[in-house]
N, C-alpha and C positions, 0 to 999 in steps of 0.2 A: 733815387733809391726808395723803395717802398716796402711796407710790411707784408711781404709775400707778393707773388705775382698778382694775386687777387686785388690788392689795393691799387696796383697800377691801372687795372681795368676800371675799377670803381672811380678813381680820380678822373680818368679820361672821360668817362660818360658824364660825370658831373660838370666838368668844365667845357665840354664840347657841345652838349645837346641843349637845345631850347625846347620848350613844350611843343609837341607835335612833330618834331623831327623824327624821321624814320631811320631805323637801323636794320639792314638786311642780315639775317642770321640763318645759315644753313642748318637744317635739322637732319640727324641728331646733333645736339649742341651740348656744350658744357652747361651745367644747370644754372649758373649765375648770370650768363649773358643776358637773357631776356629780362631778368629781375633788375639788373643794374640799369638797363635802359629805362625801365618803368620808373625806377626810383629817381631818375634824372628828368622825368617828365616826357621822355621820348616814347616812341611806339615801335616795339619789335615787330619786324616783318619776317615771319618764319617761312623758309623755302624748304620743302620736304625733299630729301634725297632717299634713294632706295639702295638696298644691297646690290641689286643688279648693276648699278652705276658706281659701285664701291663707295657709296655714301659721300659722293663728291658733287658739289653744285656745278652745273654746266654753264658755259657762257650764255647760252640761250635762256636758261632759267634765271640767271642773274639779271639779264637784260629785261626780261618780262616783269621782274619784281620792282624795277626802278620807277619811281614817280617823282614829281617835282619836289616832294618833301624828303626824298632820300638824301641822307647826309653821310652815312658811314656804312661800310661793309665789314663784317667780322669774318676772318679767315683763321682757321686753327689746323695746322699741319706740322707734325703728326697730331692726330686728333684724339681727344678725350670726348666721347667714350669709345669710338670705333677702331682707333689705331690706324686709320687710313692715312696715306701720305700722297699729297699732290705731286705729280711729276713736274719737272721744269717746264715742259710744254704746256701742261694744264695751268700752271701758275701764270705763264705769259698770256694765255688766252683770257684768263680772268682779269689780268692787269689791263688788257686792252679795253675791256668793257668799262672798267673803272676810269681809265683815262678819257674814253669817249664821252663819259657822262660827268666828268669833273667831280668825282667823289673822293672821299677819304677812305682808307682801309686800315683797320687794326689787325695786325698779324700776331696771333698768340703762338709763340714758338718755344714754349717751355719744355717740350719733348724733343727738341731739335737733335740731340745727340743719341736718342734711343731709336735706332733704325735696324732693319733686318733685310736679308735677301738682296743686298745691293741697292736698297732704296736710297735716294738722295734727297737731302733737305735743301730746298732752294727758296730763299727768302724773297718775297714779292718786291721788297725794296731794292733788290739787285737787278730788277728788270731793266731799268733805265733811270737816268737822273730825274726825268719828269715824274716818274712813279715814286722815286725816293722822297720827293717833296710832299707826296700825298700819303706816305706810309708812317704809321705809328707801330712800334714794336713793343709787345708785352713779353717779358721774359722773367726767369727766376732760377734759383739754385736748388729747389726742392727735389727735382726729379733726377737730373743727370748726376748730381753730387750727393743724393740721399740726405739733403739738409732740410727736410720738411719742417722740423720744429724750430729752425733758426729764423723763419719768417723773413725771407729776404728776396725781393724781386726788384725789377727796374722797368722804367718806361723810357723809350727813346723815340724821338720824332722831331717834328718842326719846333723850333725854339719857342715860339709863342705859346704853343700847346703845353710843352713841358714846363715853362715858367708858370702858367696858370695852374697846372697840377701841383707844382711845388708850393705855390701860395696856398692852395686849398689844404694840402697836407700840413703846412706849417701851423694851421689853426685847428688841426684835428689830432693827428698822432705825432707830429714833429718828425724827428729822425728815427731811422732804424737803429737799434742798439749797436754800440761801437764794436763789441767783440764779434758780432755776426758779420759786420762789414769786413773786418780783418780776416775772418774765415772765408769770405767770398774771394778776397784777394788771393789767399792761399790756394783756393780751389782753382782759380783761373790761371795762376802763374806756376803752379806745380805740375809735375808730370801727370799725364791723363791716364795712367795705367789703371787707376781704380774704375774709371768709366768703362774701359775695355773689359775688365774683369766682370763687372756687373752685367754687361751686354751678353757675355758668354752664358751666364746663369739665366738671364731673361730669355735668351733664345732657346735654351734647353727646356725651360718651363713652358714657353709658348708652343713649342712643337709637341710636347707631351699633352698639353691641354687640347690642342687642335685635334690630335689623333683620338683622344678619349671622347671629345664631343662629337666627332664625326661618326663614331660608333654607337651613339645614343639615338634611339628611334625618335623621329619627329623633330630633331634639332637641326638647324642650318646655321653655320657660322662662317662668314667670310674670313679670309686670311688677312690679319692686320700686318702692316709693314712698319709700324712704329708704335711708340709708347709701350705700356704694359697692361693692356686691356683686351678682352675678347667681348664681342657683342652678339651673342647668338640669338636667333629668332625662336620664340617659344610658341608661335601661333598654333602649332599642332596639338598643344596641350589643352586648348580651349580656355585657358586662363588669361586674364589681363595681368600685367606685370606686377602690380601691387599685390594681388591675390597670390600669384605664383611665389613671390619673395616671402610673403607672410607665412604661407603654408610650409615652404622649405625651411624657414627659420624655426617655426614652432615644432615641426614634426621631425626634422633632421638636424637641427642646430647648425645650419649653413647660412651665412649672411651673404646676400647678393644685393645689387642695387637695381630697383625697378626702372625699366626703360622709359616709363612715362616722365621721369625726372629729366630726361634728355630729349623729350619730344617724340619718343618711339615706344608706344605702349605694348607692342608685340615683341619686345626684346628685353633682355636683362644684361647688365654689365658684370663681367667677372674680371678680377685682377689677378695677375701673377707676380705681384710685388711681395711675395712671401716665399717661404722655403718649400721645396718640392714635396717633402713629407706631408706638410699641411695641405698642399694642393691635391695630392693623391687621396688623402682622407676626405677632403671636401668633394672631389669628383666621384668617389665611391658612393657617397651619400646622395649627391645630385643624380647619379645614374639610377639608383634605387627609386628615387622620387619620380623621375621621368618614366621609368618602366611601369610604375603604378598608374600613370596618367595616360599613356599613349598605347 
């Protein structure tokens, strides 16, 4: 048990990596993956994916990125920031490459329950007993159960790795606060109606945002099938993502996240984890900004 899903990943990198070890990270990626690898003395190997491939790394791309120094592959599905979800067939194809090259994989599954349009979450550890032995799971309660401030996550994997991570944590933050752990037990053991209720709201907001963005000139936004983010392409504005977000915030008071933080400078990340009225107001202002630029 860790202080948020974030600590589970940090602990893993610290106990698993030696200086010079390489970690393959598909881009766009969650902002902390490369930095956690660097802090452990490892080398992040970024593999760029495009909207045309639904921001998913292919088995061929993964195979080409592997070197004798490769130790770990990072897989995040459903994804932050893109919302993409690997299909079971795609997961199996990635798993075969990992097995062929005797690698480890960490699967960040914190958005597991937030899915749309019949998308299916399939954990890579489910592929086979051999793959399970090479899989580490990072998970948490912040997303599906709206427990962000409770700071509760967990790491699951091979015993020796988890024991090492526990030893590291015992000398840093120790345990997660007790009441948060009891809250997690309640979340897991109680009826899951709250998750279904949130999904209905998320799906409505997602559809509204996609419709609005598709009507804005110069924007292209792939349809996400998980999480609660949209990752539109802003290339037509002629602005890099930092400049775009800075101008939008200063001139229209709308906060967005620049795509450069996720390894994609021609995108921005939008979240629909807020009420529809706020989303409508934000998109009105975003549309005004876009029409002034394109």
